[in-house]
C-alpha positions, 0 to 999 in steps of 0.5 A: 366239803358241804355247806348248807344255808337256810333262811329259816331253820330249826335245831341248828340247821338240822331241820329246814322249813322249805318254801311252797312248791310251784309247778313253774312253766315246765313244758311237760315231758319235752326235755330240751338242751341248749349250750353256749361256748366261747373260744375266741376272747380276742376282744377281751383281756382274757386268753383264747381257749381251745376245747370249749366248743367240743366240751359244750357240744359233746354234752349237747350231742350226748343228750340229743342221742338219748332223745332230748330236743336240741334247741341251740348251740351258740359259740363265739360271736353267736354266744351272747351274755344277754341269753342268760340275763333277766329282762329287768337288765335288758336280757332275753333269758326267757327266749333262750336259756330259760326255755331249756331244761338243761343248759351248759356254758363253757368258757372263762369264769370268775367268782362273780361272773362268766365271760363272753367274747363279744359284748351283748349286754342289755343295759351296759352294766357288766359288758362281756359277762353275765354277772350274778346280779343279772341272773334269775333262772327257772321262773320259766323252765330251766332246771339245771345249768352247768357253768364249765368255767373257773371259780364261778362256784367259789365259796368265798369272795370279797363280795359275798359267799356263793349263796349270796352271789349265785344262790338266793337271787338266782334260784327262781325255780332252778334246781342246781348249778354245777361248776367249779370252786377253783380253777379248771382246765380247758378239757372236754367234760360234757360227754363223760358227764352225760355218760355217768348220768345215764349210768344212774348217778345223780346229776351232781355225783356224775359231774363230780365223777367226770371231773375226778376222771378228767381234771387234775387234783388241784381242781375242785368241782362244785355244785349249788342246789336246792336242798330238796333237789338232789336230782337224777337226769329225767328217766334215770331216777327221781326229780324234785319239784320246783321252788320259786323262792327256796329257803334252803340251799346246799353247796359242796365241792370235791377234789378231782 
């Protein structure tokens, strides 16, 4: 299932007018990865998890093994929601998640947020979680982010569809979000995901195939991307330009 939305479109959405391209603040050829994970949710109403550290760190180490710069791996009490939040809500993404090229979070999720085990919220509005209204990614360096957590990319929700939640307000140079339309299980996805990207699959297709391999059939992996950014991992194929205000986003899901 694939859905595409555009602010401006012609011929029933077959031709899309895209926003101007901006170079952003990408630091040339330095490829940087960082991950955060939560297993201990004892301070919240959510259950503890067992494999999120291995999930995130397997991704982190696999990219490190092919030459990426490993910036940080923060877990449990060191994993802070403010690392993903914009300055306008007291966050510090410009010092953390938006200094990376590829970020990976593993933990609990919901259609409107992904969840942390400690409260480090900049303005106290949405404690223990990154709410979609608190995220603006890519205005510095971030191109791709995986949220290995349930339902963050669920298409429909009472507050709005996935484009309204994680799309127009979040993509500020970001190319793609990878995650799930449904629940997912606490399995290790990261290293398999990287193995398919380095075998020459596009990033979204590698995520989908890793989930087909590992997750059961009631799981639907998903992606949300700028229409022009159907990227490969750098060094393994083409990578699109940055769009600071994209006018066309594409969402899709595939059954595992």
